[in-house]
Every structure is written in structure tokens, then in C-alpha cells.
C-alpha positions in Angstrom: -7.0 -7.8 -22.7 -9.5 -7.8 -19.9 -8.5 -8.8 -16.4 -11.2 -11.5 -16.1 -9.8 -13.3 -19.2 -6.2 -13.2 -17.9 -7.3 -14.3 -14.4 -9.3 -17.3 -15.9 -6.3 -18.3 -18.0 -4.0 -18.0 -14.9 -6.2 -20.1 -12.7 -6.4 -22.8 -15.4 -2.7 -22.9 -15.9 -2.1 -23.2 -12.1 -4.5 -26.1 -12.0 -2.7 -27.8 -14.9 0.5 -27.7 -12.7 -1.4 -29.5 -9.9 -1.7 -26.2 -7.9 -4.4 -24.1 -6.4 -5.1 -20.5 -7.1 -7.1 -19.3 -4.1 -9.2 -16.1 -4.5 -8.5 -13.7 -1.7 -11.5 -11.7 -0.4 -11.0 -9.8 2.8 -13.4 -7.5 4.6 -10.8 -6.6 7.1 -7.9 -5.6 4.8 -8.0 -3.7 1.6 -5.3 -3.9 -1.1 -4.7 -7.7 -0.9 -3.7 -9.4 -4.1 -6.3 -11.3 -6.1 -4.8 -14.8 -5.7 -2.8 -16.9 -3.3 -1.0 -19.5 -5.4 -0.1 -22.9 -3.9 2.0 -25.1 -6.1 3.6 -28.6 -5.6 6.8 -28.8 -3.5 5.6 -26.1 -1.1 5.7 -23.2 -3.5 3.6 -20.2 -2.4 3.2 -16.8 -3.9 0.7 -14.0 -4.4 -0.6 -12.7 -7.7 -2.5 -9.5 -8.6 -4.1 -9.8 -12.0 -4.7 -6.7 -14.1 -6.0 -5.8 -17.5 -3.3 -5.4 -20.1 -1.4 -2.1 -19.4 -2.9 -1.5 -16.0 -0.7 -1.1 -12.9 -1.2 -1.8 -9.2 -2.9 0.9 -7.2 -1.0 2.7 -4.5 -2.6 0.7 -1.7 -1.7 -2.5 -3.6 1.9 -1.4 -4.0 2.0 -0.8 -0.2 0.7 -4.3 0.5 3.2 -5.7 -2.1 6.0 -4.0 -0.2 4.8 -5.5 3.1 4.5 -9.0 1.7 8.0 -8.8 0.2 9.4 -7.6 3.5 7.9 -10.7 5.0 9.7 -12.8 2.4 6.8 -13.6 0.1 6.9 -13.4 -3.7 4.3 -11.2 -5.3 3.6 -10.7 -9.0 1.5 -8.1 -10.9 0.4 -9.9 -14.1 -1.2 -8.1 -17.0 -0.8 -10.6 -19.9 -0.9 -14.2 -20.8 2.8 -14.1 -21.6 3.5 -13.0 -18.1 1.4 -15.9 -16.8 3.6 -18.3 -18.7 6.8 -16.5 -17.5 5.9 -16.5 -13.8 4.8 -20.1 -13.8 7.8 -21.3 -15.8 10.1 -19.5 -13.4 9.1 -22.1 -10.8 10.2 -25.0 -13.1 7.2 -27.1 -12.3 
């Protein structure tokens, strides 16, 4: 499945939960994840959306490691099933 379709579904599901899926665009830092997710009760995490079967690039993996070292959660999502799993894991 194409990345755009998965990303649109993800954003819609976040909104259904009362959250915001901010698109991250940075001219000063490459490799940032696609979205910063803000959910009720102060839940915050990052998401990189990919076409089905695609993996994070080396620079994205480097940024993932840095974000995790700072204590943030980061998900690479490549299917609608993963969208459901990630959002359900927060129990909202």
C-alpha cells in the first residue's frame, strides 16, 4: 500500500481520538519523522509512515535512536494494521 494512503488513514484515526498529527517539515534537520502525534492526557510520540514493506533510511534510523535516547517513542508504520496497533497501545 502507498505511503500517502497509510498516512491519510493514520491522521484520520488520530483525529478520531481527539488528537493532532502534526506534519514535521524542517529545513535545518534532515531525517525527522513524518509526524509528531499529540494525544489526550499528554501523550506524545513520533511516527514515520512508509509504504508497505519499506523500511526507515539510515539517517532516519539515526534520528530514531537519538529521539529514543531522549526518552521519546518513535514508530515506523507501514500498514493500516500497524496504525491500529500503535494507537490501541495507548488505550485511548
